[in-house]
C-alpha positions as CSV (number, residue, x, y, z in Angstrom):
1,M,-1.9,6.9,41.7
2,G,-2.2,9.1,38.9
3,N,-5.3,10.9,37.9
4,S,-8.3,10.0,36.0
5,N,-9.7,12.0,33.2
6,M,-12.8,11.9,31.5
7,D,-13.3,13.8,28.1
8,F,-17.0,14.6,26.6
9,G,-17.8,15.2,23.0
10,G,-20.5,15.1,20.6
11,T,-21.5,14.5,16.9
12,A,-24.5,16.3,14.8
13,S,-26.2,12.6,14.9
14,G,-26.3,13.1,18.9
15,R,-23.5,10.8,19.7
16,V,-21.6,10.7,22.9
17,L,-18.1,10.1,23.7
18,A,-17.0,9.3,27.3
19,R,-13.5,8.0,27.6
20,L,-12.2,6.6,30.8
21,L,-8.3,6.4,31.1
22,V,-7.9,4.1,34.1
23,G,-4.4,2.2,34.9
24,T,-5.3,-1.8,35.1
25,A,-2.7,-4.3,36.7
26,L,-4.0,-7.6,36.7
27,G,-2.6,-10.3,39.3
28,A,-3.1,-12.2,42.5
29,G,-6.4,-10.3,43.3
30,M,-4.8,-6.7,43.0
31,L,-5.6,-3.8,41.2
32,T,-3.8,-0.6,41.2
33,I,-4.4,2.4,38.8
34,A,-2.0,4.3,36.6
35,A,-3.3,6.7,34.4
36,P,-1.1,9.1,32.0
37,M,1.1,11.8,33.5
38,S,1.9,14.8,31.9
39,V,5.6,14.6,29.7
40,A,7.2,16.9,33.0
41,H,6.3,14.0,35.5
42,A,6.9,11.6,33.6
43,Q,10.6,12.7,32.6
44,S,11.0,13.5,36.5
45,A,9.4,10.2,37.8
46,T,12.5,8.5,39.9
47,R,13.5,4.9,40.2
48,G,16.5,2.8,40.6
49,I,19.3,3.3,38.1
50,N,22.7,1.4,38.2
51,L,25.2,1.8,35.5
52,P,28.7,1.1,35.4
53,A,31.4,3.1,33.6
54,Q,31.4,2.0,30.3
55,P,30.9,2.9,26.5
56,L,28.5,5.6,26.2
57,G,26.7,3.6,23.3
58,Q,26.4,0.5,26.2
59,S,25.0,2.6,28.6
60,L,22.3,4.5,26.7
61,K,21.1,0.9,25.7
62,Q,20.9,-0.4,29.5
63,L,19.1,2.9,30.5
64,A,16.4,2.3,27.6
65,A,16.1,-1.8,29.3
66,Q,15.9,-0.1,32.9
67,T,13.5,2.8,32.5
68,G,11.4,2.2,29.3
69,L,13.0,5.0,27.5
70,Q,13.2,4.9,23.7
71,I,16.5,6.3,22.8
72,A,17.8,6.8,19.5
73,F,21.1,8.0,18.7
74,G,23.5,7.5,15.7
75,T,26.8,5.3,16.5
76,A,28.7,7.9,14.3
77,E,27.6,10.6,17.0
78,I,28.3,8.6,20.0
79,G,31.7,7.1,18.5
80,S,34.3,5.8,21.0
81,A,32.5,8.3,24.0
82,S,33.0,6.6,27.1
83,A,30.5,7.5,30.1
84,P,30.5,7.7,33.8
85,A,29.2,5.0,36.5
86,V,25.3,6.3,37.7
87,S,23.5,4.7,40.2
88,G,21.1,6.0,42.4
89,N,17.4,6.7,42.4
90,L,17.1,9.0,39.6
91,S,14.7,10.1,36.7
92,P,15.4,9.2,33.4
93,E,16.2,12.9,32.4
94,Q,18.4,12.9,35.4
95,A,19.9,9.3,34.2
96,L,20.5,10.8,30.7
97,Q,22.1,14.3,31.7
98,S,24.8,12.6,33.6
99,L,25.3,9.8,31.2
100,L,25.9,12.7,28.5
101,A,27.9,15.2,31.0
102,G,31.1,16.9,29.1
103,S,30.0,14.6,26.0
104,G,29.2,17.5,23.6
105,L,26.0,15.6,23.0
106,N,22.6,17.0,23.0
107,Y,19.0,15.3,23.7
108,R,15.9,15.8,22.9
109,F,12.4,14.3,24.5
110,T,10.3,13.7,21.2
111,G,7.5,12.2,23.3
112,P,6.6,11.0,26.9
113,N,8.7,7.9,26.6
114,T,10.9,8.7,23.4
115,V,14.3,11.0,23.1
116,S,16.7,11.7,20.7
117,V,20.4,11.9,21.4
118,Q,22.2,14.0,19.0
119,S,25.4,15.9,18.4
120,A,25.1,20.0,18.5
121,A,25.3,20.2,14.7
122,A,22.7,17.5,14.3
123,S,20.2,19.3,16.9
124,A,20.5,22.1,15.1
125,A,19.8,20.5,11.6
126,T,16.5,18.8,12.7
127,G,15.4,22.0,14.2
128,G,13.2,22.1,17.5
129,L,14.1,22.0,21.3
130,S,17.1,20.8,21.9
131,V,18.6,20.3,25.6
132,S,22.1,20.0,26.5
133,A,24.0,17.3,28.9
134,S,24.4,20.6,31.3
135,G,20.7,21.8,30.9
136,A,21.2,24.5,28.8
137,V,18.1,25.0,26.3
138,V,19.0,25.3,22.3
139,L,16.4,26.8,20.1
140,D,16.5,26.6,16.4
141,T,14.3,27.5,14.0
142,I,15.8,25.6,10.8
143,D,13.1,23.5,9.2
144,V,14.6,20.9,6.5
145,T,12.1,19.3,4.1
146,T,12.8,15.3,4.0
147,L,11.4,12.7,1.5
148,G,8.6,10.9,2.7
149,A,9.3,8.5,5.3
150,G,8.5,5.8,3.0
151,G,11.1,6.6,0.5
152,S,8.6,8.4,-2.4
153,V,7.5,11.5,-3.2
154,N,3.8,11.1,-2.7
155,N,4.2,9.4,1.0
156,V,1.2,10.0,3.3
157,Q,2.3,9.7,6.7
158,I,-0.7,9.3,9.3
159,T,1.3,9.5,13.0
160,A,0.1,8.8,16.7
161,E,-0.6,12.3,16.9
162,D,-2.9,12.6,14.2
163,L,-4.6,9.4,15.2
164,A,-5.2,10.7,18.8
165,Q,-6.7,14.2,17.5
166,K,-9.1,12.4,15.0
167,A,-10.4,9.8,17.5
168,P,-11.1,7.5,14.5
169,T,-14.0,4.9,14.8
170,D,-13.7,3.4,11.1
171,L,-10.9,3.7,8.1
172,Q,-12.9,6.6,6.7
173,E,-12.1,9.2,9.6
174,V,-8.6,7.2,9.9
175,F,-7.9,9.0,6.2
176,A,-10.0,12.0,7.0
177,N,-8.3,15.0,5.4
178,E,-5.7,12.9,3.3
179,P,-6.4,14.0,-0.4
180,K,-5.0,11.2,-2.1
181,V,-6.7,8.6,0.0
182,A,-10.7,7.9,-0.1
183,V,-12.5,5.5,1.3
184,G,-15.8,4.2,0.2
185,G,-18.5,2.4,1.6
186,S,-20.9,3.3,4.8
187,T,-20.4,0.5,7.0
188,S,-17.5,-0.5,8.0
189,T,-17.8,-4.1,6.6
190,A,-17.8,-2.4,3.4
191,Q,-15.3,-0.1,3.3
192,K,-12.6,-0.5,1.1
193,V,-9.6,2.0,0.7
194,Y,-8.4,3.9,-2.7
195,V,-5.5,5.9,-2.8
196,Q,-5.3,7.9,-6.0
197,G,-8.3,5.9,-7.7
198,I,-6.7,2.5,-7.4
199,E,-8.3,-0.2,-4.9
200,E,-6.1,-1.5,-2.2
201,N,-6.2,-5.0,-3.8
202,N,-3.8,-3.5,-6.5
203,L,-1.7,-2.1,-3.4
204,A,1.0,-4.0,-1.2
205,V,-1.0,-3.8,2.2
206,T,0.6,-4.7,5.2
207,V,-0.4,-5.1,8.9
208,D,3.0,-4.9,11.4
209,G,5.2,-6.0,8.0
210,A,2.7,-9.0,7.3
211,R,1.2,-9.4,4.1
212,Q,-2.6,-9.0,3.6
213,N,-3.8,-11.2,0.9
214,N,-7.8,-10.8,1.5
215,K,-9.3,-10.2,-2.1
216,V,-12.5,-12.7,-1.0
217,F,-15.6,-10.9,-1.9
218,H,-16.0,-7.6,-4.0
219,H,-18.7,-6.8,-1.5
220,N,-16.8,-6.8,1.6
221,T,-13.9,-4.7,2.8
222,T,-11.0,-5.9,2.0
223,N,-8.8,-5.1,5.3
224,L,-11.5,-4.5,8.0
225,I,-9.3,-3.1,10.9
226,D,-9.9,-1.7,14.2
227,P,-8.9,2.0,14.2
228,S,-8.4,1.9,18.1
229,L,-5.4,-0.7,17.3
230,L,-3.4,1.7,15.0
231,K,-0.5,3.5,16.0
232,A,0.3,4.9,12.3
233,V,-0.1,4.4,9.0
234,S,1.8,4.9,6.0
235,V,0.9,5.5,2.3
236,D,2.6,5.8,-0.7
237,A,0.7,6.7,-3.5
238,G,1.3,5.8,-6.8
239,V,4.9,5.4,-6.2
240,A,5.9,2.5,-4.0
241,P,9.8,1.7,-2.5
242,A,11.0,-1.4,-3.4
243,D,11.0,-2.9,-0.6
244,A,7.2,-1.9,0.5
245,G,6.5,-5.5,-0.9
246,P,5.6,-7.2,-4.2
247,G,2.2,-6.0,-5.9
248,A,2.7,-2.8,-5.1
249,L,0.9,-1.7,-8.5
250,G,-0.7,1.5,-7.5
251,G,1.3,1.9,-4.3
252,S,1.4,0.7,-0.6
253,I,-0.1,1.0,2.6
254,A,1.6,-0.1,5.7
255,Y,-0.7,-0.2,9.1
256,E,1.3,-0.1,12.1
257,T,-0.5,-1.1,15.8
258,K,0.1,0.1,18.9
259,D,2.2,-2.1,21.9
260,A,3.1,-1.6,25.4
261,R,5.9,0.8,24.7
262,D,3.4,3.3,23.5
263,L,1.7,3.7,26.5
264,L,3.7,3.0,29.5
265,E,5.4,6.3,30.8
266,P,8.7,6.3,31.9
267,G,9.2,4.7,35.2
268,K,6.2,3.1,35.4
269,S,6.3,-1.3,34.6
270,L,2.3,-1.7,34.4
271,G,-0.9,0.0,33.4
272,G,-4.3,-0.2,31.5
273,L,-6.6,1.6,29.5
274,V,-10.4,1.2,29.8
275,T,-12.7,3.1,27.4
276,G,-15.9,3.7,26.3
277,T,-18.1,4.9,23.9
278,Y,-22.2,5.2,23.5
279,D,-24.2,6.1,20.4
280,F,-27.5,7.5,21.3
281,N,-29.3,7.0,17.7
282,S,-28.6,3.4,17.3
283,K,-28.2,2.5,20.8
284,T,-24.7,1.1,20.3
285,S,-22.3,0.7,22.9
286,T,-18.5,0.2,22.5
287,V,-16.0,-1.1,25.4
288,G,-12.1,-1.0,25.1
289,L,-10.0,-3.2,27.8
290,S,-6.3,-3.6,27.8
291,A,-3.3,-4.3,30.1
292,F,0.0,-3.7,29.5
293,G,3.7,-3.9,31.2
294,M,7.5,-4.1,31.1
295,K,9.5,-5.4,33.0
296,D,13.6,-6.3,32.7
297,G,13.5,-6.6,28.5
298,F,10.0,-8.1,28.7
299,E,6.9,-6.5,27.4
300,F,3.2,-7.3,27.1
301,F,0.0,-5.7,25.4
302,G,-3.4,-7.0,25.7
303,Y,-6.8,-5.5,24.0
304,L,-10.1,-6.6,23.9
305,N,-12.7,-4.1,21.9
306,F,-16.4,-4.8,21.7
307,A,-19.1,-3.0,19.7
308,K,-22.6,-3.9,19.9
309,G,-26.0,-2.2,18.7
310,D,-29.0,-1.7,17.0
311,N,-29.5,0.0,13.1
312,Y,-29.5,3.5,12.6
313,T,-32.2,5.9,12.2
314,G,-32.1,8.1,9.3
315,G,-33.0,11.5,9.2
316,D,-36.2,11.0,8.0
317,G,-36.7,8.9,10.6
318,K,-36.8,5.8,9.3
319,I,-34.7,2.4,10.5
320,I,-31.7,2.0,8.2
321,D,-31.5,-1.8,7.7
322,G,-28.0,-3.9,8.0
323,T,-26.6,-0.7,10.1
324,S,-26.2,-2.7,13.6
325,A,-22.9,-3.5,14.6
326,N,-21.6,-6.7,16.2
327,L,-18.1,-6.5,16.5
328,L,-15.1,-8.1,18.3
329,S,-11.8,-7.2,18.0
330,G,-8.4,-7.8,19.9
331,I,-5.0,-8.2,19.7
332,G,-1.8,-9.8,21.8
333,K,1.7,-9.0,22.4
334,V,4.6,-10.6,23.8
335,A,8.3,-9.3,23.5
336,Y,11.7,-9.2,24.8
337,Q,14.5,-7.2,24.4
338,A,17.9,-7.4,25.7
339,E,20.4,-4.8,26.6
340,S,22.5,-5.2,23.6
341,G,19.3,-4.2,22.1
342,H,17.7,-7.7,20.2
343,R,14.3,-7.4,20.3
344,F,12.2,-10.2,19.7
345,E,8.2,-9.6,19.3
346,L,5.0,-12.0,18.4
347,S,1.9,-10.7,18.1
348,H,-1.5,-12.1,17.1
349,E,-4.3,-9.5,15.8
350,Q,-7.9,-11.2,15.5
351,L,-11.2,-9.5,14.5
352,R,-14.8,-10.6,14.0
353,D,-17.7,-8.8,12.4
354,D,-21.2,-10.6,12.3
355,A,-24.1,-8.7,11.6
356,P,-26.7,-8.6,9.1
357,R,-26.0,-6.3,6.1
358,P,-27.5,-5.3,2.9
359,F,-27.7,-8.0,0.2
360,R,-25.0,-6.3,-1.5
361,A,-23.3,-5.3,1.7
362,N,-21.2,-2.1,0.2
363,M,-24.5,-0.8,-2.0
364,G,-28.2,0.3,-1.0
365,A,-31.2,-1.7,-1.7
366,I,-31.3,-4.0,-4.5
367,T,-33.5,-3.7,-7.9
368,N,-35.5,-6.4,-9.3
369,P,-34.1,-9.0,-7.4
370,K,-34.2,-12.4,-8.7
371,P,-35.7,-15.4,-7.2
372,G,-35.2,-16.1,-3.7
373,E,-32.7,-13.0,-3.0
374,V,-33.4,-10.9,0.1
375,A,-33.0,-7.4,1.4
376,I,-30.7,-8.4,4.2
377,R,-28.6,-11.4,4.6
378,D,-26.1,-12.6,7.2
379,Y,-22.1,-11.3,7.0
380,T,-19.6,-13.1,9.0
381,L,-16.2,-11.8,8.8
382,D,-13.2,-12.8,10.3
383,R,-9.7,-11.9,10.1
384,S,-6.5,-12.7,11.8
385,S,-2.4,-11.9,11.4
386,T,-0.2,-13.5,13.3
387,V,3.3,-12.0,13.3
388,F,6.8,-12.8,14.2
389,T,9.5,-9.7,14.0
390,Y,13.3,-9.5,15.1
391,T,14.9,-6.5,15.0
392,D,18.3,-4.4,16.7
393,E,17.0,-1.5,18.3
394,S,20.4,0.1,18.6
395,P,22.3,-0.9,15.4
396,E,25.7,-0.7,14.7
397,G,27.6,0.4,11.6
398,W,26.4,-1.5,8.5
399,W,24.1,-3.8,11.1
400,D,20.5,-3.0,10.8
401,P,18.8,-6.0,10.3
402,K,14.8,-6.6,10.4
403,V,13.0,-10.3,10.1
404,V,9.3,-10.7,9.8
405,I,7.4,-14.2,9.5
406,A,3.5,-14.0,9.4
407,Y,0.7,-15.8,8.8
408,T,-2.7,-13.8,7.6
409,N,-6.3,-15.4,7.1
410,A,-9.5,-13.4,6.0
411,R,-12.4,-15.8,5.9
412,V,-16.4,-14.3,5.0
413,E,-19.5,-16.6,5.3
414,T,-22.7,-15.7,3.7
415,P,-25.5,-17.7,1.9
416,I,-25.5,-17.6,-1.6
417,Y,-28.9,-16.8,-3.4
418,P,-30.6,-17.4,-6.2
419,A,-32.8,-20.0,-4.6
420,P,-32.3,-23.0,-3.4
421,T,-29.9,-21.2,-0.8
422,Y,-26.5,-22.6,-0.2
423,P,-23.8,-21.4,2.6
424,G,-20.8,-20.0,0.6
425,I,-17.5,-19.7,2.8
426,G,-14.5,-18.0,0.8
427,T,-11.2,-18.2,2.4
428,T,-7.9,-16.4,1.7
429,Q,-4.5,-17.5,3.5
430,S,-1.0,-15.9,3.5
431,F,2.3,-17.4,4.9
432,N,4.5,-14.8,3.8
433,G,8.3,-13.0,5.5
434,K,11.0,-11.0,4.9
435,A,14.8,-10.5,5.8
436,E,16.4,-7.2,5.0
437,N,19.0,-5.3,6.4
438,R,19.8,-1.3,6.2
439,F,23.0,0.2,5.3
440,A,24.1,3.6,6.7
441,F,26.2,5.7,4.6
442,D,27.1,9.5,4.9
443,V,24.9,10.6,2.3
444,G,21.9,7.9,3.5
445,T,20.8,4.7,3.7
446,V,20.2,1.7,1.2
447,T,17.9,-1.3,2.2
448,A,18.7,-4.9,0.6
449,G,17.1,-7.9,1.5
450,F,14.5,-10.7,0.2
451,D,11.1,-11.4,0.7
452,F,8.6,-14.5,-0.1
453,Y,4.6,-15.3,0.2
454,K,2.7,-18.6,0.0
455,D,-0.7,-17.6,-1.2
456,K,-4.0,-19.3,-1.2
457,A,-7.6,-18.4,-2.1
458,H,-10.3,-21.2,-1.6
459,L,-14.0,-21.2,-1.8
460,D,-16.3,-23.8,-0.4
461,A,-19.7,-23.6,-1.8
462,K,-21.5,-26.8,-2.9
463,A,-20.4,-27.7,-6.3
464,D,-18.2,-25.0,-6.7
465,T,-15.7,-25.6,-4.4
466,S,-12.0,-24.9,-5.9
467,T,-8.8,-23.5,-5.2
468,E,-6.3,-20.9,-6.8
469,H,-2.6,-20.5,-5.0
470,A,0.1,-18.5,-5.9
471,S,3.8,-18.5,-4.5
472,N,6.6,-15.8,-5.0
473,V,10.0,-14.9,-4.1
474,G,11.5,-11.4,-4.7
475,L,14.8,-9.6,-4.1
476,Y,15.1,-6.2,-3.8
477,A,17.4,-3.3,-2.7
478,Q,16.2,0.6,-1.9
479,A,18.4,3.5,-1.8
480,R,17.3,7.1,0.1
481,L,20.0,9.4,-0.4
482,E,21.2,13.2,-0.4
483,P,23.9,13.4,-2.3
484,W,23.8,17.2,-2.8
485,E,22.4,20.0,-0.7
486,R,19.0,20.8,-1.3
487,T,18.4,17.5,-3.0
488,R,16.7,14.0,-2.1
489,L,16.8,10.9,-4.1
490,S,15.3,7.5,-3.3
491,F,15.7,4.6,-5.9
492,G,15.2,1.2,-6.5
493,A,14.4,-2.2,-8.0
494,R,13.1,-5.6,-7.5
495,G,13.0,-9.3,-8.8
496,D,10.3,-11.3,-8.5
497,N,9.4,-15.2,-9.7
498,Q,6.0,-16.2,-9.1
499,W,4.5,-20.1,-9.3
500,F,1.0,-19.8,-9.9
501,E,-1.8,-23.0,-9.9
502,G,-5.3,-22.6,-11.2
503,T,-8.5,-24.0,-9.9
504,T,-7.8,-26.5,-12.7
505,G,-4.8,-27.5,-11.0
506,E,-2.6,-26.2,-13.8
507,K,1.0,-24.6,-13.0
508,W,2.7,-21.5,-14.3
509,T,5.7,-19.5,-14.1
510,N,6.6,-16.3,-14.1
511,A,9.2,-13.8,-13.5
512,G,9.8,-10.0,-13.9
513,L,11.4,-6.8,-12.6
514,S,10.3,-3.7,-11.2
515,G,12.0,0.0,-10.2
516,N,10.8,3.4,-9.0
517,I,12.8,6.5,-8.7
518,S,11.9,9.5,-6.8
519,G,13.2,13.1,-5.9
520,E,13.1,16.5,-4.8
521,Y,14.9,19.7,-4.9
522,D,14.7,23.2,-3.1
523,L,13.9,25.3,-5.7
524,V,13.8,27.9,-2.7
525,P,15.3,26.7,0.4
526,D,12.4,26.7,3.4
527,F,9.6,28.0,1.2
528,L,9.3,25.9,-2.8
529,T,10.3,22.7,-3.3
530,A,10.0,20.5,-6.5
531,K,9.3,16.6,-6.9
532,A,8.7,13.5,-9.0
533,G,8.6,10.3,-9.2
534,Y,8.3,7.2,-11.6
535,S,7.9,3.3,-10.9
536,H,7.5,0.7,-13.0
537,V,5.7,-2.5,-11.4
538,W,5.6,-6.4,-12.3
539,A,3.0,-8.0,-9.6
540,G,2.7,-11.5,-11.3
541,V,-0.8,-13.0,-11.4
542,P,-3.0,-12.3,-8.6
543,L,-5.2,-14.9,-7.0
544,A,-8.9,-14.3,-8.4
545,E,-11.6,-13.1,-5.9
546,N,-13.2,-16.4,-4.0
547,F,-16.8,-16.1,-4.6
548,I,-16.8,-16.1,-8.2
549,F,-14.2,-19.4,-8.3
550,N,-15.1,-21.7,-11.3
551,P,-13.7,-25.4,-10.9
552,N,-13.8,-25.5,-14.8
553,W,-12.0,-22.3,-16.0
554,N,-10.3,-22.7,-19.2
555,Y,-7.0,-20.5,-18.8
556,G,-6.0,-21.3,-21.9
557,A,-2.2,-20.5,-22.5
558,G,-2.6,-19.1,-19.1
559,P,-3.5,-15.8,-17.0
560,K,-0.7,-12.5,-17.9
561,P,1.2,-11.1,-15.4
562,V,-0.2,-7.7,-14.0
563,T,2.1,-4.6,-14.4
564,S,1.5,-1.1,-14.1
565,D,3.6,2.5,-14.7
566,N,3.0,5.4,-12.4
567,L,4.1,9.0,-12.5
568,T,3.5,11.7,-10.4
569,A,5.0,15.3,-10.2
570,G,4.5,18.8,-8.3
571,L,5.5,21.9,-6.1
572,V,5.3,21.6,-2.2
573,A,5.6,25.6,-1.0
574,T,5.4,26.1,2.8
575,Y,6.1,29.7,4.6
576,E,5.5,30.2,8.8
577,G,3.5,27.1,9.5
578,F,1.3,27.6,6.2
579,T,1.7,24.5,3.5
580,L,0.3,24.8,0.0
581,E,1.1,21.4,-2.2
582,G,-0.1,20.6,-6.0
583,S,0.3,17.3,-7.7
584,I,-0.4,15.7,-11.0
585,F,-0.5,12.0,-10.9
586,R,-1.2,8.9,-13.5
587,T,-1.3,5.1,-12.8
588,D,-1.5,2.6,-15.8
589,I,-2.0,-1.0,-14.9
590,Y,-1.8,-3.3,-17.8
591,D,-3.6,-6.6,-18.2
592,A,-5.6,-6.1,-15.2
593,R,-7.2,-9.6,-14.2
594,T,-10.9,-9.2,-13.6
595,A,-12.2,-12.8,-14.3
596,R,-15.8,-13.9,-14.3
597,Y,-17.8,-17.1,-13.0
598,R,-18.0,-18.2,-16.8
599,A,-15.7,-20.9,-17.4
600,D,-14.1,-18.8,-20.6
601,R,-13.7,-15.8,-18.2
602,A,-10.7,-16.9,-16.1
603,I,-8.0,-15.0,-17.8
604,W,-10.6,-12.2,-18.8
605,A,-8.1,-8.9,-18.5
606,H,-8.2,-5.0,-19.1
607,D,-6.1,-2.0,-18.9
608,V,-7.2,0.3,-16.1
609,R,-6.0,4.1,-16.1
610,S,-6.4,6.5,-13.1
611,Q,-5.0,10.1,-13.7
612,G,-5.5,13.5,-12.1
613,F,-4.3,16.1,-9.6
614,T,-4.4,17.2,-5.9
615,I,-4.3,20.6,-4.1
616,S,-4.4,20.5,-0.4
617,G,-3.6,23.6,1.7
618,G,-2.9,23.9,5.6
619,Y,-1.6,25.4,8.8
620,D,0.3,23.7,11.8
621,W,0.6,25.2,15.0
622,G,2.4,23.1,17.0
623,R,0.3,19.9,16.0
624,A,-2.0,21.2,18.9
625,M,-4.7,21.6,15.6
626,S,-4.5,21.9,12.3
627,A,-6.8,23.0,9.4
628,S,-7.3,21.7,5.9
629,N,-8.8,22.2,2.6
630,T,-8.3,19.3,0.4
631,P,-10.0,19.5,-2.9
632,T,-9.4,16.9,-5.4
633,S,-10.0,16.0,-8.9
634,T,-9.4,12.4,-10.3
């Protein structure tokens, strides 16, 4: 039985955080406990291993399936190497050592459940701690600067380690200390994300690869997500790659949620997690329950989170109306991964926030209210996302596919004023997907594919009931290359064709091209890097916000497709753990749709510009702790 750990912390408001890590197994009236083990214990836990003599690549795939390890290796490095038969009651690390014995390959645990297999030369290039098959430890201090994982020079990565350190309770805390990202709104139901001054409705936003079309009501958040579900977040500020999806006018945000592989330790097939927090100020209790498991290639993960509480009390002792909590969120995932590496995953995420909020949820008290307007009204927000994903976890040669098919839905219900009051229900839906393949070359990779969406926005509000539709098909390709020493490039293009239908039933068809290029060059290796990027984005005609829909809109000759231009440049200096970065940026959005309820304002459009600079500095010592000073000006 593993150990249970309890950690107490606090905030200035007197909030006490208590986290109880307990392993839970549900079935036939039995309860088993499996708490997280140390990395050393995880790697040494034994289990039955049975691998025949065969090609090394196939043995590594089967070892991953039998132990739950995530093993990353390059087919070019593995080549045609053979592996001996390995069987018996062994730890994952012992089995891995036996497979790699005499191969000249090293391995490195990058996490409690992940391991990288590389040649000695590749291990030296990546730096860090590597272990050879004979058990010899190899240390190297080389630090190679790489282009952002998203394929742009302004990529921001928030990793699982970052999230564990921050323990965020809302999106403001998720993006804390990220100078390129700001979050507005004091309550979670009103928080919107801004990337370099551009609001998220002008970004390509995905959750587990599923497009989010959530422009419902400007007083509500666009993509409310429970931070406890998150595994990682990737943000491309300004310049986004072509494979980030359509509509990346000011960049992109990709949220990734947890699954069983992220929580189970090697050698364990079943576990669970119970978390609890209590806020004394608002008497808000939060409880999270989860169960997860893996066996014979099958995986499951289920999680529920409840938050219930009263209004906050301000520093002056007054009750802040409209700040109570009534949140229910959850996610369920099932997956199967064959020994050959083919992985199929189906997930469903559901979130419901149902509590009274200020009349304008993202603002304070209203002044000069109209007849019938009230200080507080009910807001009910429901958001769901269902995603099917196929990937090959053991790609070979030029075959590295990914297929995503998703359906997302966001619904806001609130009374519409002034008097006479009547209920308003705004709903946005998106059926979307993509199919792509990543081609590996000696100098990098090229990702090519196509994507589609079929979006619908609908308002059900007495006489103003109306709907807009938009459908799109896009083709894209994105190259991420290191063609010369000290140089990293990313460039790509996409073409989109969109069909748009207004509230009057009128239809228009538009098409356009987008392109991007980013690059980094090491002016002084391991010390000073210069970077720059540019993109032109064609985004088609965006759907209007639901709560301003007018069935009698006059579209005239039709709404114009929205386009943008993004520029960025900067310098990054690194020295013995210290980092200092400065960059400038500019985003111009043309014909941004700013529709109004008035019948003649369906195609009202404006040009928008966001420009400024960011300066950030920090120190990182082994990711155990980091400090940063991130002043910004926009």
